[in-house]
N, C-alpha and C positions, 0 to 999 in steps of 0.2 A: 407757741409754748416759749418761758424761758430759758434761758442757758443755764442746765444744770451744776456745769460744771466747775463754778466758779464756790460753790455752794460745797461739792462735793471736796475740792482741793484744803478748803478753809476745815473743815471735818476731819478728813485726811494730818491735817500737821498739828491739829489737838489732838489726835490719836499717838502720832509715832511718841511723843514723850513719856506714855503709859506703855511702851511696845518694849522702851528698851528697858525700864525696871524689872522684868519678869527675866529672872535666871535661866537661859534653856538647860539648864545641867537639872536644875530644878521642876522643873513644870510635865505633873505628870497627870495620869486619867484621873487619879481620884475613888472616893469610895463609889460617887455616883457613875463614874464610868465603868465598875464592874458592876454596878445592881444594872445597869441600861444591858448590859452584854448579856449575865447571865436572865434577866427579864427577856431578853430574845432570844434566847438559847434554848430554854424554859417552853417560849411560847414553839417555837418551830421540833420541837421533839414534842410536843404534843398535839403539832397540827400532822405530823410525819404518823404520829400511835392510830390519829382518829381515821388519819387515810388506809391503814393497812388495815382495819378494822372494816371500812368501806369497801374496801378492793374486795376483803373477802367475800361478802355478802353477795358481789355479782356475781350469777350465774349464767355465762355464754354461752350459748349454745349456736352456730352458725342455721341460720334458717336454707330450707333447700332451693335448689335454682332454678327457676319457676319452669325452665324449658327443657329441664331432667339432664340437663349436662353437667352432671360434675366432673371429679377429678375421675371415678368408677364407667363410668358411661367412655368415656375416653380411652381410660384402658382397654376397654372392653372393644372398643373402634377399633384400636392399633392388632390385638390379638385378632378380632376376626376379619380384616384387611387381606388383601395380596401377598403382601411378607410374610404373614403368617403360613400359607400355604405350600 
């Protein structure tokens, strides 16, 4: 495999003068940055709205324990045990 460090070094030396021409005080995200951020915000809002609608449709009821030992039967055992006498 050829050594890529020489070509990477050459590419960086050509990009350094371009980077020095940019004024750090004038660089802003601009309109494109705002539009991308706004699109992401709208997308998240729509996903949250959809999630709330789908979660509202969920009707969760816990299935009864097949052994018959639910919380009510445990409470009954505690009350009818030797300590209750």
